[in-house]
C-alpha positions as CSV (number, residue, x, y, z in Angstrom):
1,X,8.7,-81.5,146.7
2,X,5.4,-79.6,147.3
3,X,4.2,-77.4,144.4
4,X,1.3,-75.0,144.7
5,X,-0.5,-74.3,141.4
6,X,-3.0,-71.5,140.8
7,X,-4.2,-69.4,137.9
8,X,-4.3,-65.6,138.0
9,X,-5.6,-63.1,135.5
10,X,-3.5,-60.0,135.0
11,X,-4.6,-57.4,132.4
12,X,-6.8,-60.0,130.8
13,X,-4.0,-62.5,130.5
14,X,-4.5,-66.0,132.1
15,X,-1.3,-67.0,133.9
16,X,-0.6,-70.3,135.5
17,X,1.5,-69.9,138.6
18,X,3.5,-72.8,140.0
19,X,5.4,-72.3,143.3
20,X,7.7,-74.7,145.1
21,X,8.8,-73.1,148.4
22,X,11.5,-75.8,148.9
23,X,12.9,-76.6,145.5
24,X,16.5,-77.4,146.3
25,X,16.1,-77.9,150.0
26,X,14.8,-75.5,152.6
27,X,16.4,-72.3,151.3
28,X,15.7,-72.1,147.6
29,X,12.2,-71.6,146.1
30,X,11.1,-71.9,142.5
31,X,8.4,-69.8,140.8
32,X,7.1,-70.6,137.4
33,X,4.8,-68.5,135.2
34,X,3.1,-69.8,132.1
35,X,1.0,-67.7,129.8
36,X,0.0,-68.0,126.1
37,X,1.3,-64.5,125.4
38,X,4.1,-62.3,126.4
39,X,4.3,-60.8,129.9
40,X,6.3,-57.9,131.3
41,X,8.7,-60.4,132.8
42,X,9.1,-62.6,129.7
43,X,8.7,-62.2,126.0
44,X,7.7,-65.8,125.5
45,X,5.1,-66.2,128.2
46,X,7.2,-68.6,130.2
47,X,9.4,-67.6,133.2
48,X,11.3,-69.8,135.6
49,X,12.6,-67.9,138.7
50,X,14.7,-69.3,141.5
51,X,15.4,-67.2,144.6
52,X,15.9,-67.7,148.4
53,X,12.6,-68.7,150.0
54,X,12.8,-65.5,152.2
55,X,12.6,-63.4,149.0
56,X,9.0,-64.7,148.5
57,X,8.1,-64.9,152.2
58,X,8.3,-61.1,152.5
59,X,4.9,-61.0,150.7
60,X,1.5,-62.1,152.0
61,X,1.3,-64.9,149.4
62,X,2.7,-65.9,146.1
63,X,-0.2,-64.4,144.1
64,X,0.5,-61.0,145.7
65,X,4.2,-61.4,144.8
66,X,3.4,-62.2,141.2
67,X,0.9,-59.4,140.7
68,X,3.4,-56.9,142.3
69,X,6.2,-58.2,140.1
70,X,4.1,-57.9,136.9
71,X,2.9,-54.4,137.8
72,X,6.4,-53.2,138.6
73,X,7.8,-54.7,135.4
74,X,4.9,-53.2,133.3
75,X,6.3,-49.8,134.1
76,X,9.4,-50.4,131.9
77,X,9.5,-48.9,128.4
78,X,9.7,-52.2,126.5
79,X,6.4,-53.4,128.0
80,X,4.7,-50.0,127.6
81,X,5.8,-50.0,123.9
82,X,4.5,-53.6,123.5
83,X,1.2,-52.9,125.1
84,X,0.7,-49.8,122.9
85,X,1.6,-51.7,119.8
86,X,-1.2,-54.3,120.6
87,X,-3.8,-51.5,120.9
88,X,-3.0,-49.6,117.8
89,X,-4.2,-50.9,114.5
90,X,-1.6,-50.9,111.7
91,X,-2.3,-50.1,108.1
92,X,0.8,-51.7,106.7
């Protein structure tokens, strides 16, 4: 099984990206994200995502896929609220 690993930085967060285009054979791919803090696609900083290989092939490369996925997910209310809570100091 061939796994490609790279690190990306999204909004100041370092994210390790591991991608296996043929995880369970020729039709299923596996994408794994690891970060030390929450991401829009995971509250824990870890996400394992299986999908048909064609799902990922529609993008230029796996980094573009990840960045698009993060940006799209960052539009959701739960991430917006989380990001705002990190910015605002609390007195209590």
